[in-house]
Every structure is written in C-alpha cells, then in structure tokens.
C-alpha positions in Angstrom: 4.9 25.6 -4.9 3.4 22.1 -4.8 6.2 20.7 -7.0 8.8 22.1 -4.6 7.1 20.5 -1.6 6.6 17.2 -3.6 10.4 17.1 -3.9 10.9 18.2 -0.4 8.5 15.5 1.1 9.9 12.6 -1.0 13.6 13.5 -0.3 12.9 14.0 3.4 11.2 10.6 3.6 14.1 8.8 1.7 16.6 10.4 4.0 14.7 9.3 7.1 15.5 5.7 6.3 18.0 4.5 8.9 21.5 4.0 7.5 25.2 4.3 8.2 25.4 7.9 7.2 22.5 9.0 9.4 23.6 7.0 12.4 27.0 8.5 12.1 25.7 12.1 11.9 23.2 11.4 14.8 26.1 9.9 16.9 28.3 13.0 16.2 25.3 15.3 17.1 24.7 13.5 20.4 28.4 13.9 21.2 28.4 17.5 19.9 31.5 17.0 17.9 32.1 18.6 14.4 28.3 18.8 13.8 28.6 21.8 11.4 31.2 19.9 9.3 28.9 16.9 9.1 25.9 19.0 8.0 27.9 20.7 5.3 29.3 17.4 3.9 25.9 15.7 3.8 24.0 18.7 2.5 26.4 19.6 -0.2 26.9 15.9 -1.3 23.2 15.3 -1.6 22.7 18.6 -3.5 25.3 17.5 -6.1 23.8 14.0 -6.4 20.3 15.3 -6.7 21.3 17.8 -9.4 23.0 15.1 -11.3 19.8 12.9 -11.2 17.5 15.8 -12.1 19.5 17.0 -15.1 20.5 13.5 -16.4 17.0 12.0 -16.2 15.5 15.2 -17.6 17.6 15.0 -20.7 16.9 11.3 -21.2 13.2 11.7 -20.8 13.1 14.5 -23.4 14.8 12.2 -26.0 12.9 9.0 -24.9 9.3 9.9 -24.0 8.5 6.3 -23.0 11.2 6.5 -20.3 9.0 8.5 -17.9 6.3 5.9 -17.3 8.9 3.2 -17.0 10.7 5.2 -14.4 7.5 6.1 -12.6 6.4 2.5 -12.1 9.9 1.4 -11.5 10.2 4.0 -8.8 6.9 2.9 -7.3 8.3 -0.7 -7.2 11.5 0.5 -5.6 9.6 2.4 -3.0 7.3 -0.6 -2.2 10.4 -2.8 -1.6 12.1 -0.1 0.3 9.0 0.2 2.5 8.8 -3.5 3.0 12.4 -3.7 4.2 11.5 -0.8 6.7 8.6 -2.8 7.9 10.7 -5.9 8.3 13.3 -3.9 10.2 10.5 -2.5 12.5 9.5 -6.0 13.4 12.9 -7.6 13.8 15.6 -5.0 14.6 17.2 -5.1 17.9 19.8 -2.4 17.3 20.2 0.8 19.3 22.4 3.8 19.0 25.7 3.2 20.7 27.6 6.5 21.5 29.8 5.4 24.4 33.3 4.3 24.5 34.9 6.6 22.0 37.5 9.3 22.4 36.9 12.7 20.9 37.0 12.5 17.1 39.6 14.3 14.9 37.8 16.5 12.3 39.8 15.0 9.4 38.8 11.5 10.4 35.2 12.5 10.7 35.2 14.1 7.3 36.9 11.1 5.6 34.5 8.7 7.3 31.4 10.7 6.4 32.6 11.2 2.7 33.1 7.5 2.4 29.7 6.7 3.9 28.1 9.0 1.5 29.9 8.6 -1.8 30.7 4.9 -1.5 27.2 3.9 -0.5 25.2 2.5 -3.5 21.9 3.3 -1.7 22.7 7.0 -1.9 22.8 6.8 -5.7 19.6 4.8 -5.8 17.8 7.4 -3.8 19.2 10.6 -5.1 20.3 10.0 -8.8 18.0 7.2 -9.9 14.8 7.5 -7.8 14.6 11.3 -7.3 15.9 11.9 -10.8 13.3 9.6 -12.4 10.5 11.2 -10.5 11.7 14.7 -11.3 11.6 13.9 -15.0 7.8 13.8 -14.7 7.7 17.5 -14.1 9.4 18.5 -17.4 10.8 22.0 -17.1 9.7 22.2 -13.5 12.0 19.4 -12.6 14.6 21.9 -11.2 11.9 23.1 -8.7 11.4 19.5 -7.7 15.2 19.1 -7.3 15.5 22.3 -5.4 12.9 21.0 -3.0 14.7 17.7 -2.6 18.0 19.3 -2.0 16.4 21.7 0.6 14.9 18.7 2.4 18.3 17.1 2.7 19.9 20.2 4.2 17.0 20.8 6.6 17.1 17.1 7.7 20.8 17.1 8.4 20.6 20.4 10.3 17.9 19.0 12.5 19.6 15.7 12.9 23.0 17.1 13.7 22.1 20.0 15.9 19.0 18.4 17.4 20.5 15.1 18.1 21.4 15.7 21.7 17.7 16.0 22.4 17.0 12.6 21.0 19.8 10.8 22.8 17.5 9.4 25.6 15.1 8.1 23.0 17.3 6.5 20.4 19.5 4.6 22.8 16.5 2.2 22.9 15.9 -0.4 20.1 12.1 0.3 20.2 12.7 3.9 19.0 14.4 2.7 15.8 11.6 0.2 15.2 9.0 3.0 15.5 10.9 5.2 13.1 11.3 2.3 10.6 7.6 1.7 10.7 6.8 5.4 10.0 9.3 5.3 7.1 7.8 2.2 5.6 4.3 3.7 5.7 5.4 6.9 4.0 7.2 5.1 1.4 4.2 3.0 0.5 1.9 6.1 0.4 4.2 7.7 -2.1 4.4 4.6 -4.1 0.7 4.3 -4.4 0.5 7.9 -5.3 2.9 7.2 -8.2 0.9 4.2 -9.4 -2.7 5.7 -9.1 -2.0 9.4 -9.7 0.9 9.3 -12.1 
C-alpha cells in the first residue's frame, strides 16, 4: 500500500496549507454549526477534482511519455515555491482566527459560501487536478490507488478539522499558532519536492 499512502501523505500536506476554505471550515467547526455539511461538500468536491486530475493526466502521460518527467520536475518546482510562501507566511503573518461577532449561520448560505470557496479558487485546481494528477501519472495503472489515497486524505482531514475544531479554538485564536503550522507545511512541501527531484 505504499502508493496509497504516498497519495494520502501528499494530499494531506497540500490541504494543510492555510486558505479561505480551511479557515471557513475551522470557523464553522469551532462554532459547531453545519459541520457535517461542510465535511461532505469539501470531501466530495476534492474527490471529484482528484479523480479528474488522476484520469486526465493518466491518459495524457500514456500518449506523451515525455510528459511524466516534465510534470514531475514541474511539480517539484511548484512545491518548492509553495513551501517558500508558507515559510514567508510563518515569518510575517499576523493573522488569527476570528470566530466572534457572527449570528448563527443559515445552512444554505454556508453551503453556497463553501462551494464558492472550493470551486472558484484557482489554488484548488493547482493542488488537485494539476499537481496531484501529474504526480499520479508516474504510477501508471496504479495511479487510481494514488488518487484513492489522496481523496481519503481529504475526507479524513476535513472530518478532523470540522469535528475537532472546537478543541483547537484556544490555540488558533493566536497568530503564533498559524505561523507554526505554516512552517510545518513549508518543511513538508520541500521534503516532498526534494523526493521528486532526487528519487523520481
């Protein structure tokens, strides 16, 4: 099952990167409002996007064998840049999670907001369709296993984030907590990038 866990680890790391979608789910989890709805929307959306990336890049790599190495090194460059941004955020960010001052949310508004944050965010396509899809293409027929691991990681992450958020509330209201998480994300991104470059 190493291929499954490779997909799981990479996907989990990508999702860890702080963004509007994660902050929204975390906020809803801390407030304990419509958490299951948020988890389902995020999990299903990521699974669809990952499936698109895995299948489309798989077909292209079979027709163009030279595409795999290009995507591998391109993915490594992307991860290095992504990691650098995380390190920069770790050094400069002053943001904290703000969960106060809001009335109870209507589930329709929550769903609409989360769908917009998911499907209208270009970073989501970079992470799921392009990056995960290009790396999955290296595994040939086993790319579906890689994709299954990536989709599972997404679902596990959002379950933990949504339903465990209330436990994190005292921690993530402080800017320092976000900086620590950004530093961990940056380090993991760089480790994966170096693995692609030297072990690919």
